[in-house]
C-alpha positions as CSV (number, residue, x, y, z in Angstrom):
1,M,-0.3,0.2,0.3
2,L,1.4,4.0,-0.9
3,Q,1.6,5.8,2.0
4,K,-1.3,8.7,1.4
5,L,-2.7,11.7,2.8
6,V,-7.1,11.3,3.5
7,R,-9.4,14.4,3.6
8,R,-13.1,13.2,5.2
9,P,-15.3,15.0,3.6
10,P,-16.7,17.7,4.9
11,V,-20.5,17.5,3.9
12,P,-20.2,13.4,5.2
13,S,-22.6,10.7,4.2
14,D,-22.6,6.7,4.3
15,H,-20.7,5.8,1.3
16,P,-18.8,9.2,-0.4
17,P,-17.4,9.4,-3.2
18,L,-14.0,8.9,-3.6
19,L,-11.7,10.9,-5.5
20,V,-7.0,9.9,-5.4
21,L,-5.4,12.0,-6.0
22,M,-1.1,11.8,-8.1
23,H,1.2,14.3,-7.8
24,G,3.8,15.3,-10.0
25,L,8.0,15.2,-10.4
26,G,9.6,16.0,-7.0
27,S,6.5,16.1,-4.9
28,D,4.6,14.3,-2.3
29,E,1.4,13.3,-1.4
30,R,0.7,17.1,0.1
31,D,0.3,18.8,-2.9
32,L,-2.5,18.4,-4.4
33,M,-4.0,18.5,-1.4
34,G,-4.2,21.8,-1.2
35,L,-7.3,21.8,-4.4
36,A,-9.1,20.1,-1.8
37,P,-10.6,23.1,-0.3
38,E,-12.0,23.8,-3.8
39,L,-13.4,21.3,-4.6
40,D,-17.5,19.0,-4.1
41,P,-16.9,19.0,-0.6
42,R,-18.6,15.4,-0.5
43,L,-15.6,13.9,-1.8
44,M,-13.6,12.1,0.3
45,I,-10.2,12.8,-1.2
46,V,-7.0,10.3,-1.3
47,S,-3.9,11.7,-2.5
48,L,-1.4,9.2,-3.1
49,R,3.1,9.5,-2.2
50,A,4.6,8.2,-5.2
51,P,7.2,5.2,-4.4
52,R,11.2,6.5,-5.3
53,R,12.7,9.0,-3.9
54,C,13.8,12.1,-6.7
55,E,17.6,12.8,-5.6
56,F,16.5,16.2,-5.6
57,G,14.0,16.3,-2.9
58,G,10.3,14.8,-3.0
59,F,9.2,11.9,-5.0
60,A,8.4,10.4,-8.5
61,W,6.4,7.5,-9.9
62,F,9.7,6.4,-12.2
63,D,12.8,8.3,-13.5
64,V,12.9,10.4,-16.6
65,S,16.4,11.2,-18.2
66,W,17.3,13.9,-21.0
67,D,19.1,12.7,-23.8
68,A,19.7,14.0,-27.9
69,D,16.4,12.7,-28.4
70,G,14.2,14.9,-26.1
71,V,12.7,13.2,-22.4
72,Q,13.5,8.8,-21.5
73,V,11.3,7.0,-19.6
74,D,11.4,4.2,-17.1
75,E,9.1,2.4,-18.3
76,V,9.4,-0.4,-15.8
77,Q,8.9,1.5,-12.8
78,A,6.1,3.1,-14.4
79,L,4.6,-0.2,-14.5
80,E,5.6,-0.9,-11.1
81,S,4.7,2.4,-10.1
82,R,0.6,1.8,-11.6
83,A,0.8,-1.5,-10.1
84,A,0.9,-0.6,-6.6
85,V,-1.5,1.9,-7.6
86,L,-4.0,-0.8,-8.3
87,E,-3.4,-2.6,-4.5
88,T,-3.4,0.0,-2.6
89,L,-7.3,1.3,-4.9
90,K,-8.3,-2.2,-3.9
91,G,-8.2,-1.7,-0.6
92,L,-9.7,1.5,-0.1
93,P,-13.2,0.9,-0.5
94,A,-12.6,-1.1,2.7
95,E,-10.5,0.7,4.9
96,L,-12.7,4.6,4.1
97,V,-16.4,2.9,3.7
98,V,-16.6,5.1,0.3
99,Q,-18.9,4.1,-2.2
100,P,-16.1,1.9,-4.8
101,S,-18.6,3.2,-7.7
102,Q,-17.9,6.5,-7.4
103,T,-14.2,5.9,-7.8
104,F,-12.5,8.7,-9.4
105,V,-8.4,9.2,-10.3
106,G,-6.5,12.1,-11.6
107,G,-2.6,13.4,-10.9
108,F,-0.5,16.5,-12.2
109,S,2.0,15.5,-14.8
110,Q,4.1,12.4,-13.9
111,G,0.6,11.8,-12.1
112,A,-1.7,12.5,-15.0
113,M,0.5,9.8,-17.0
114,M,0.0,7.4,-14.2
115,S,-3.9,8.5,-13.8
116,L,-4.2,7.6,-17.4
117,G,-2.1,4.3,-16.6
118,V,-4.8,3.2,-13.9
119,G,-8.4,4.6,-16.4
120,L,-6.5,1.9,-19.5
121,S,-5.8,-0.7,-16.8
122,I,-9.6,-0.6,-14.9
123,P,-12.4,0.9,-16.8
124,E,-15.5,-0.4,-15.5
125,E,-13.6,-0.1,-11.9
126,L,-14.0,3.9,-11.9
127,A,-16.4,6.7,-12.5
128,G,-14.4,8.9,-14.2
129,V,-10.2,10.6,-14.9
130,L,-8.9,14.2,-14.4
131,L,-6.0,14.3,-16.9
132,L,-3.5,17.7,-15.5
133,S,-1.1,18.8,-18.1
134,G,0.3,14.6,-19.0
135,R,0.8,13.3,-22.5
136,L,0.4,9.5,-23.1
137,L,3.0,6.6,-22.4
138,P,3.4,3.7,-24.2
139,A,3.8,1.7,-22.2
140,F,0.4,2.4,-20.7
141,V,-1.7,1.5,-24.2
142,P,-3.0,-2.1,-23.4
143,Q,-2.8,-4.9,-26.2
144,E,-6.3,-5.3,-25.6
145,I,-8.8,-2.6,-24.9
146,N,-11.7,-2.8,-22.2
147,S,-14.8,-2.4,-24.2
148,S,-15.4,-0.2,-21.0
149,I,-13.5,2.3,-22.0
150,A,-16.2,4.0,-24.1
151,Q,-18.2,4.0,-20.8
152,L,-15.2,5.9,-18.8
153,S,-15.2,10.0,-18.7
154,F,-11.9,12.0,-19.0
155,L,-11.4,15.5,-18.3
156,V,-7.9,16.3,-19.8
157,Q,-6.0,20.8,-19.4
158,H,-3.3,21.6,-20.8
159,G,-1.3,25.2,-20.3
160,V,-0.8,26.3,-24.8
161,N,1.8,28.2,-22.4
162,D,3.5,24.6,-21.0
163,V,7.4,24.6,-21.8
164,V,7.7,21.1,-18.8
165,L,5.6,18.6,-21.0
166,P,3.8,20.5,-24.0
167,A,0.9,20.8,-24.6
168,A,0.9,18.5,-28.1
169,G,0.8,15.3,-25.4
170,S,-2.8,16.8,-24.3
171,R,-4.2,16.1,-27.6
172,E,-2.3,12.9,-28.4
173,I,-4.1,11.3,-25.4
174,T,-7.5,13.3,-26.0
175,A,-7.3,11.9,-30.1
176,Y,-6.2,8.6,-28.1
177,L,-9.4,8.1,-25.9
178,T,-12.1,9.5,-29.2
179,S,-10.5,7.0,-31.3
180,L,-11.8,4.3,-28.1
181,G,-14.7,6.5,-27.9
182,S,-14.5,7.6,-24.6
183,P,-16.3,10.6,-24.0
184,V,-13.7,13.0,-23.2
185,T,-13.7,16.7,-22.0
186,F,-10.2,18.9,-23.7
187,R,-9.5,22.2,-22.3
188,E,-6.5,24.1,-23.5
189,Y,-5.6,27.7,-21.1
190,P,-3.3,30.2,-21.1
191,M,-0.4,28.6,-18.5
192,G,2.7,27.0,-18.0
193,H,3.3,24.3,-15.5
194,E,0.7,25.1,-13.5
195,V,-3.3,24.3,-12.0
196,S,-4.6,27.5,-12.3
197,R,-7.8,28.9,-11.0
198,E,-9.9,28.6,-13.7
199,S,-8.6,25.2,-14.8
200,L,-9.1,24.1,-11.0
201,V,-12.9,26.1,-11.3
202,D,-13.7,23.6,-14.1
203,A,-12.2,20.2,-13.0
204,G,-14.4,20.9,-9.9
205,A,-17.1,21.8,-11.3
206,W,-16.3,18.7,-14.1
207,L,-16.2,16.1,-11.0
208,S,-19.4,17.8,-9.5
209,S,-21.4,16.7,-12.2
210,R,-20.9,13.1,-12.1
211,I,-21.3,12.7,-8.3
212,G,-24.6,10.2,-8.2
């Protein structure tokens, strides 16, 4: 089980909906929890800590390096981290007494890549996926497509001024998911590699509209 931070819903219920968040490279579970006050108060929010320590501080879902061909990803580590996330997700409904059919996952940057990998792996177990400033990792593209992916909703957001992960990555995600028949909402914003107020408000509204 991955380490995590939990925010219980300010508006309690017997079986609240669950949002599981995954942070970006060099951060930790406290980072995205800062978004919690702006999100639907019915949500149980769990922010996970990536399993690998970064040499410059914080944590990572997988190592990255740069060479003449661009950014290189350790895809073996990415698959290992996805397995750890999936194992952690299995235990959350019983541990937190949440509604399994109302489970959302989301993340920023590396966390968005992980969230997409989780969504492609277990679409039948999720109510929605929130992807902030990510891209599609080839290691996460399934050899056989789960038909449930066509019923899973995605929100994809990116900043047009992002020089860390260009917005082309989210455009590729959107095209890929659309080809699978998934309902995708894609939004671009005048921002860099960040979550702006406007993008956060849109994300909150998207989540609220899907809570049963």
